[in-house]
Each structure stands twice: as structure tokens, then as C-alpha cells.
N, C-alpha and C positions, 0 to 999 in steps of 0.2 A: 409442515415441513419437517423431513426426517432429521434428527439431531445426530450430528457426526462428532463434534468435540463438546466436551462438556468439563468445566471445571467448578468445584464447589469450594468456596471459602479456601483457595489455595493460599498458603502461607509457607515464607521460608525465613529463618532466622540463623544467624551464626552468632552463637552467644547472645550478647544484649543486642545486636545489630540486626535490624529487621529489613531484608530485601525486599519482601514480598508480603503484602497484607490483604488476606480476606479476597481474592481475586475470583469472581465467579463470572464466567462468560459462556456463551453458547454459539456454535457454528453450525450451520446446516448445510445438507447435501448440496453440492453445486455452487457453494458460495465462495467468493474470494475475500477472505477476511484480512483486512489491513490492521496490523498491530502496531501503533505508532507511539512513540515516546522519545524522550531524550535520552543522551547516554546514560547509563546507570539507572534509568527508570525501572528496570525489571524485565525487560523484553527477551532477553537471552536466558534469563533464570527461567521464565516461564516456559520457553520453549525447551529448555532442557528438562524440566519436570514433565512436559508433555511426552518427552521421548524416552522418560524413566532413567535418564543420564545422572539426575540427582533427585533425592527423595524429598518430598514436602515435609517440613516441621509439623503442619497440620492440614488438614483438606484434602481433597482428592481430585484426581483427574480421569477421565474417561474418553476413549476413542470407540465409536461404533458400538457404545453402551458397555463397554468392558473396562475395568479397572486397569490402569497403567501399571501399578505396582504388582497386580497378579497376572499381568499378560503373558500368554503363551507364544511360542514361535509363530504360529499361524496368523496374529494379529500384526505383528510386525512385516510379515509378507504383503500387508495392504497398504503400509506407510512407506513413502519416500521423503528423504530429509536432507537439508543441508543447512550446517550450523556454522556460523563464523566462516573462517578461512577453509576453502575446499581442499581437502587433502588428495594428493595424488603421489604415485611412485614416480619419483622425478626422472629417472632413467628410463622408464616405458614410455613409448609414444602413447598417444590418445587412444588408438585402437587397443593396445595390448592393456591399458588401465581398464577399459571398459570390458575387453574379454575376461579380464580377472573377475571384476565384479559380477558379469553375467554367470561365470562358472560357480563362484561362491553362493549365488542365489538359485542355483540349480537351473539355469536358463540355457536354451540353445545358443551357444556364445556367438557363433557367426551371425544369425538372423537378429538376434537381440541388439548386438552391438552396431551392426550396420544400420539398423532402423533409428535406433537413438541418435547417432552421428548425423543422419539425414534430418532428422527432427530438429535438432540444435544447430544445423548449418556448420557442422565441424569437418565436413569433408576434406576442404583444402589443408585441413591441420591434423588429418587422421594418422599420418606417419610422422609427426613431429613429437620429440619427447616433451613430455609434461614440463620439465625444468625451462625449456626453451620457449614456452608459450607466454604470450602477454597475459597481463593481469585478467583483463576482459575475457580471454579465451580459456585460461584457467578456471574463472568463474563459471563458463559455460561448461566445461568438463565436469565440474562439481554438480550441475543441474542435470547433465546427462546421467551421472551415477545415480542421482535421485529419481531418475524417470525410467530407467532402463527396464524395470520389471512392472511397468504400467500400473503404478498404485492408484488406490482410489483416495488416498489421502495424501497430501504433500505439504509439508512443513518447511519453511524457509526462512532463514535468517539473513536479512540484507542480501538477497539474490542478484540485486543490479549493482552491487559495489564494483567499481572500476569498469564498467561497461561504457563503451561510447554511446551516443544518442541513438545510433542506428541498433545497436545490441539492445539498449534498454526497451525500443519500440518492438524489436524480434520477440524478446522474452514476454513483454506484455501481452502481444497478440497471440503467443502460443499457450500461455496460461489461461488467456481468456477463451480460447478454442477447448482446451481440454475441460474446463469448467462448463461450457455451454454444451458441447457435443458428447463428452464423455462421462459429464456428472462428477468430476473429479472435485473434491474439497480441497481448497487452497487455503493455509494459513500462513500470512507472510509479514514478517516484520520489516521496517525500512524507515529510514529518515529521510528518503526522498519523498517529501510529502505530495508535492503536486503530481507525482507520477502516481501515487496511490490514489489521488482523486480520480485519475484517469480509469484505474484498474479494478479498484476494491468495490465490491457492492455492498459491505458495511464494514464499518470501522471502529475499533475500540482504541480509546487513548488510556494510556497508563502514565502516572506521573507519581515519582516518589514511592514507586511500588504498590500504588493503588489505581485500580481500574476506575477512572473518573467519569467515562462516558462510553456508551455504545450507541451508534448511530448509522442509519442505512444511507446510501447514497442519495435516496430521494428525500430524506429527513434534512440531510446537509443542504440539498438545494434550496429547501424551503428555509432554513436557518441562516445561512450565510447573508450577510449584509450586501445589499445592492445600492447603487446610486447612480443618478443620471449626471454627467458631468458635461457642463456647458462652457463654451469659449465663444466670447464676442470681441470684435474688434473694437478697443477702446469702450468707453462707457459701460463698465462692468458693473460700477455701483448702481448706474440707472437701470440696467439689465435686472440685477438682484432685487432692486426696489419694486420693480415691475411684477417680478415673479412673485414676491411677498404679499403685495396687493392681489394678486391673482389666487392667493390660497395655498401657494407651495411653500414648503419647508425648505427654503433656500439660503445658502451661505456662501460668502466667498472663501476659497481655500487659500492656504498659504502660498500656492502657485499662481494665484489670480483666477483660477477658473471657478465656475459657480456650481457647487454641489447641491443636488436636490435629492432628498431620501424618499419622496413620496411614492408609494406604489404605482398610482396613476400615472405619474411622470414617467416612471421606468417602464411601464407597459404602453404607453402611447407618448413616446417622446416627440412625435410629429406636431403635438398640440402645443408643446413648449416651443418648438420651432415656429409654429405659425404666429404664437403670441408675440414673440421677439421680431419677426419679419415685419408684421403689421405695425410695429412700433418704429420701423424704419432703423432697427439695429442690425448691423452686419455680423451674421452669424459664421464663426470661424470652425466651430466643432460641437458634436454631439455624440456622446458616447455613454453607453451603460457599461459600468465597471462593476464585477462580482468579486466578493472576497474570495480569496483563493483559501486552499485548506491550510497551508502554511499560517496565514495570518488568523484562521480560525483555531488553528492548534495553540499558537503563541497566546492568543487570548485566554483559551480554556485554562492553560497550565500556569497562568500568571494570576489567576482568581484566587 
């Protein structure tokens, strides 16, 4: 796969304080790369160095094989970005803000503006002044600015902040479509971990300024813990003993359900159900539960 974003031992120190240590990551064409970390972990610092806003103490960053430090204007025409709070001229309307950006980028102002307004579903707010937008629509305006020139690389810092559930789904589907249909490479930091599990094709976890893991969505599916939760009406101890005798790794949870971690039970829960029913035990529930990205993330950063 074509490598689009690459960092080599990216490090940033302020005096004796180290913010980022030896971060090396790779993002390929058409990937949605979720960059996850607690507040202060180094996410925004990394993004600012990818965009040439701050210089690394050591190490290097490349986009499309070209050094960020030595980048010329034509490289930045391939990149769209939104970092932290989206900025807008407060007394300009949404349309006027976008027309200004289009002109600054040398684009046909009217067509570029109307196209991105439609793409972000901002038409009802096109003539609303930026200062009167809700936080969610102000975030959409920031995304529209990042996308107005149809970049091949999109770098976003917490783009779903303040969006309502419908807005989050809309942005998720838009980014998926851009990656799938246009081959856009998306590098996105977020603290909404479960949303990232639905969106990202690969995930990097940063903690204390160090990249502690990169993992694909397929690898996450294989690694995350799964368990079969069994509920019976009364006779929980009897059911648990029966399952243990049948060779299952079963235990009673604090809530009174029976947890089974065996892969066979997770793949074929009907066998567990048949075993209990044949023993005249009343089955009240049978559910496969999967560890979410949030739980997996918290486990990794606490190690």
C-alpha cells in the first residue's frame, strides 16, 4: 500500500519537559487512522508537527514522501486540516466564510462553496453568521473549510466535538465515503473511542507522549475480549457447576450472571443453552458481549 503519512522518531521537548518521545507511525492511502490518547498524551502536538506548525526537537515527519520542514506550497494544497477549535470570522455568514477560503485557495468561489455546503449539509445555515451557529454547526463549518479544496490528505483534531448523535453519524459516513470512493487519507484524533471503533481502519494509541500500539480494526476484533453471559432463573450455582463439569471456564459474576470465556461457547452458544435446558434449568438470557475499544484502550494505558 502507498505510504502517505510517516513519522520517524518524532520527539518534542520544552526544556527538560518531554511532550513526545520517538513517535514513529505510518498511514497508507485511503486509510482512516484513529489517533487515540488521553488529554495531554501528545495527540495535538503530533498533529501540529505534521502540519508544520511547530518544529520537532528531533525526528522527522513526511507527507506524500516529502519532508514537512522543507515543504513547498504545492504540498499544502493537497492537505486539509482542522486543529482544535475551528476558527471563523464571526460576523461573516457560513457562505461568506467559505467563499473567502475558496478565494484564498484560488478556487472558483461560488461552485466550491456551494459544493462543500451541500456535502456538509449546511444549506439551512448558509446565511447564518458564524457567531450565531451552534457548537456543532461551527464544527461542521470548520470541516467544510478543511474539505473545500478536495484534499487528498485530511488531518483532523477532535472533529466530532460538540456534534449531536446525528451529526456524528453524518461526519462518520462522509469520511468513510471520502476514503472509500476518493482514496482520501484521513488522520483523525478523538477521545470518543467507540466512535473511532466504528470509523477507523487502523488505530494508534499514544500515552505519555509515546506510541504504545498500532493495530488494525481486524486485529482489534481478534484481540478484544469476548464472553458469553448466561442468566438462569434461580439455581445459578447449579448451572455454573454443570457448565464446569462440561469443561467450560465458567464463573458467576458480581451481578449474578454466569460468564464463559471459552471460544467454543462464544461461537456456539446454542450448545450451552441445550445443556442447561436438558438439565431442566430455566434459561433467562444468553448474550455474547465483546470488549469495546474504550475498555481495551483503558487496559492498554494502565499497563
